[in-house]
Structures are given as C-alpha cells and as structure tokens.
N, C-alpha and C positions, 0 to 999 in steps of 0.2 A: 504493500499499500503506499510505501515511500516514508520520507523523514517526517512529512506534516501530519501524519495520520496520528491524532492525539487521542485515539480511542483508549479503551481499557487495557489493551496490550501495552501500551507505554506507561500508563498509570499503575497498573498492578504488577508490572514486571520488576518494578523497584522493591528490593527487599522482600520478597513474598513471605518469607518465614516469619517475618516481623508481623506483617498485617494478618497472616493466617492465625497465628497464636492470639492476636487481639480479638479477632471477630470470632473464634471458636473457644476463647477462654481456656486454652491450654497451653502452659508455657513448655511443654515437652515436644510440641510439634517442631518438626524440621523439615522444611521443603527440600526434597532430594533433586528433583529435576522438573523442568517445565515440559510438558508433553505437548503433542499435536492437540489442538481443538477441532480439527478437521475431520468430519465423519462423512466422507465423500459417498459412500455407498447409498445412505439415505438423504444427501444434501443437507446435512445438519452442521451447525458450527456453534460451538460454545466459546465465550470470551477467553477463559483460562481452564486449562487442565493441567494440574500440578500432581506429580508423585510425592506423596509426603509420608511422614512416619509420626505416631503419637504414642499415647499410652497403650492404645489397643493395637498396635502393630502398622504395617503400611497400608496406605489407602490412597485413593485417587480424589483429590479436591476438584469438584467441577464448578465454576463460578460463571454467573452470568450477570452482567451489569446492565440494569434496565433503567431507562430514563423516566418511564411512567407506567402505570399498571397496565397489565396485558391480560386478558382473559385467557389466553392459550397458555399462560406460564406453567401450570401444573402438568399438562400433557408435553411441553416442550422440556420440562426439568426430568420428567419420567423418561423420555426418549435420550436425552444427553447423558443421564446417569447409567441407563441400561447399556448404551453403546460404548460408554468408557469401561464399563465393567467387563464387557465382552472383549474389547480391544486390549485391555491391559491385565485382564484376570486378576483384578483387586476390587475389593468392596469400594462403593463411590459415596462420597458425601457432597450432595449437591446444595449450592448455596446461592440465593439470588440477592443482588445489592440494589434496591430500589433507591432511586436519587431524589424524585420528587413525589410529595405526598398525592394520594388519589383524590378524585373529587368527593364530595360529600355523600356518606352512603356506601361508597365502593369498598369492598373488602379486597385485602390481598390474602389469597388461600396460601396455605403452607403444605399442602399434601395433594397428591393425585389419588382418586379413589374411582375405581369402576367396577361394577359387578354386571355380568353378562352371561345369560344362559348357565348359571349356577357356578361361574368361576368369578373370583376377585382378584383385581390387581390394586396393589396399594403402595404408594411411595411417598415418604415425608421428605420435605426439604427445608432448609433453613432460610429464613426471610430477614434479612438486614433492612430497616428503614434508617436511610442516612440521616433524615430531618430529625430522628430521635436521638442520635448520638451527640454526645458533649463535645463541642468543638475545642473548648479549653483542654479537654482531657487528651484529645487526639494529637493536638499539638504539643502539649507538655511531654507527652510519651515519644514524640518524634517518629510516629507511625507514617513513613513516608508515602506508602501505598494509598493512604487514606486522606492524606492532606489536602490533595487537589479538591477533595469534596467538602473541606472544611466550610466554605462559604454557606453550603446548603444545611449545615448542621445547627442543632440548638445552641444559642447563646453567640453565635458568629458575629462579630462587630469588626471595625476596621483595625483595632488593635490586634484581634486574634488573627486576622487574615495576614495582616503585616507579619506576624511571628511565623505564620505558616510558610509565608514566601522565604523567610530567613532560613527556616528548617530545609526547605528544598534547595537553597543555594549552598547551604553549608555542606549539604550531603552530595551536591553535584549531579543531580539527576537529570539536568538538561532542560532547555527551554521548551521542548513539547509538553512535558509535565507542568511547567509553570503557565504555559498557555491555558491547558485545562482548567487549572485554578482560576485564571482570569476570566474564562468563559462562565464559569459558575459564580464568581464574584459579581458578574455583570447583572446576575439576577437580584442582587440584594443592593447594589450600589451603582452610582451614577458612573457611566463611561469614563468621564474625565478623572473621577476619584480613583477608578480601577486602573488607569494608565499611571497614576502617580505612584501606585504600589508595585505593579506587575509589569513585565514586559508585554506590551500589547503588540502583538504581530498579526495583523488581520490576515495576511496570506497563510499563516499557520492555523489560525482559528477557523477560517473558511474550509480548511480540509478536514476538521473535525467531523466525524459522523454525527456526534450530538448536536454540533451547531446546525448541521443539515436537517436534522430532525426536527430541530426547535422551529426553523424557518418554515418547513413543509405544514407543521401543525399550526403556525400562526397564519399561513395563507389559507389553510382549510377552514379555520374558524373565521376569518373574514369573508371568505366565500359563503359560508352558511349564512352568516348574519346578512350578509348583502342579498343574497338570493331572494329573501322574503320581501325585498323592497324593489324586485325588477332587475333585468339583467344588467343595465348599464349602471344602475346605482349600486348593484352588487359588486361589479368591477372596481367601481371607484372606492368602495368601503373595503375591498380586498388589497387594493393598493395601499391605502391608508394604514390598515391593520399591520400589514407586512412591513412598512415603514417604521411603525411603532415597535415592533418586535426588534427590528435590526439596530435601530438607532435610539430609541427611548426618548422621543423629543417631547418637549412641552407643548401644549395647545397652541400658543402663538406661533412655535415654529412650524407647525403643520397647516396653520390656516391659510397662507398663501398658496399652498400645494392644493389644499381642498378647494379653494375657490377656483383654481386653475382647471381642475379635473371637472369640476361642475360645469364647466363651459364646453366640455367636449361631449358630442352625442355620438362619435363614431365609435362602436364596439371594438373593430379591428385595432384603432389607435390605442384604445384603452388596454386591450391585451397586449399591446407592445409595450406599453408603460408598465403593466403588471411585470412583464419579464425584465424591464429595466430596474424595477424597484428590487428585484431579487439580486441584480448584478452590480448596481450602483456601490461606489466606495463611499459615499457620503450623502448626506440630504442635500447640500448645496449642490452637487454634482447632478443629483435627481432633478432639482429645481430647474436648473440649467437646461437639461435634456427636456424637461415638460415644456418649458418656453419654446424651444426650437421646434419640437413636434406639433405643439398648437398652432404656431406661427405657419408651419408647412402645410 
C-alpha cells in the first residue's frame, strides 16, 4: 500500500507486545511473530494477526480495527478466527477495536451465535471501546500502539495529546503514526490547533483508509439529507456537508459558497463541484473553482 498508508498496520505494528499486554490485561504475553492476515481462499483480510504466547501457552491474536459499528462484525470475527486457527494450527483470540461510539441504541455484540438444523456455532470475541479508555493512562504508560487513538479516548485534551505526540517522537515510530494521531485529533480540535501540535501532512493523511472512510460517510450523509429536498438541493447540501467534514469551517466561511451554489441550476455542474469538493486542497481553492465554473 506504500509509505503513506497510515492504517492499522502502521499503528499496531509498533511494539505489539506492549499493546497486547495492555488490552488483554496479561503481563506475561509476548508477541513472537507478526503473521499474514491475508486469507485469500475466502478473500478475507484481518488488520493484524500475531503469534503470541501467554499464561495458557501459544495462540494467535486476531485484531480488527473498526472506525464505526458494523452489524456484520460477529460473522466476520468468526470467519477470521476460524481461518487463523486452521492456517496456524493454534487457538485464536479475536479482538475488535472500535474507534468511534455507535449511534444511540446501537449495540456492539461480543459474540457470534447461530443455531441451524440442530447444530450450534458460537464464538466470543473481545470488544475494546476506545472512547472508554482513559487517555491519561495510555499516555502515561507509553503504549505506542494505542497513543494515536488518544484523541478519541476519555479525558483527552490538548495537554494529553501533546504528551502523546512527545511519546511517539521519543520512541521514533515515524511520521505515518503521528499523522494518524493528527487525523483523530482533528475530530476534537480545530485544524490550526492540530497543526501547532502535530506534523500535519495532508498528502499522508489523504492516503489513510480512515480518512477516506470519513469522507465517504460525510458525503453519504449529505446526500441523504439533501435528497429529501430535491435533486439540485441535494447536490448543494452534499457539497456543503463534504466541505464541513474536510475543513470544519464556521458558518460565515461557508456563506459565500452556499450563495454561489444557490445560483447554479445545472445538475451536471453541481456534480462536477461535488467531485471538486472531494479533491480540493483548501476552502479558498474551492471558492476560486466555484467562481470559475459559475462564470463559465
């Protein structure tokens, strides 16, 4: 995937014994080898598959990092664990790391269970809710593999995030991991504030699978809201929603753009602007492009 891929393989690859002990609560665990998470026979892929050893002997730790709730997760974890056990001939310990809390009333299941024609299939898996972890404790313990997620944790503030950045730099984990922390810090802080704390490289951030997923979700939400108001209005709302997700502008900053979009009655032109909103480097660049297209 290249150097700019700041997905979980970069974040969790750093000091895996350290974060495995932290999450599983077992100081005897030792990660012995990073295994392949590719199960090509069934086109399955898990974020991390590690050969580890703990109090109960050797096992395979199967880790999935998930941005938001996924109703298919029980079936996925059942498949990952079973494939890992078959491939490596060791018991599997499946674990899901959820980064963002689900919507109100949405449950995060912790087991797969199916009964069919008198047969029962059952698999438990551990669920870690990142927003319930204490940011201070993770930073104080220096758990490098979890520090990039600190902005999403309980009690995270600018001071804690700054200390988290210091931990990453002291351990020399690389700019990709720091960029991941910057991405999640942007959820709770203004972009300029993040730039003052973390190396903010948009070229790196844009290659993150999490960044792409966030943009796609923002686009889908904007379209769903707008479609209720008509196709043209839906396109306008999708553009504005996408710009909010990407640049987090205040109301006044979006007003001239909203006014410019309101004057456009060409659905094809609005579609071009929607693509532009996904690619533009800044709000100012989009405003300039909007003016050119409107005049043309």
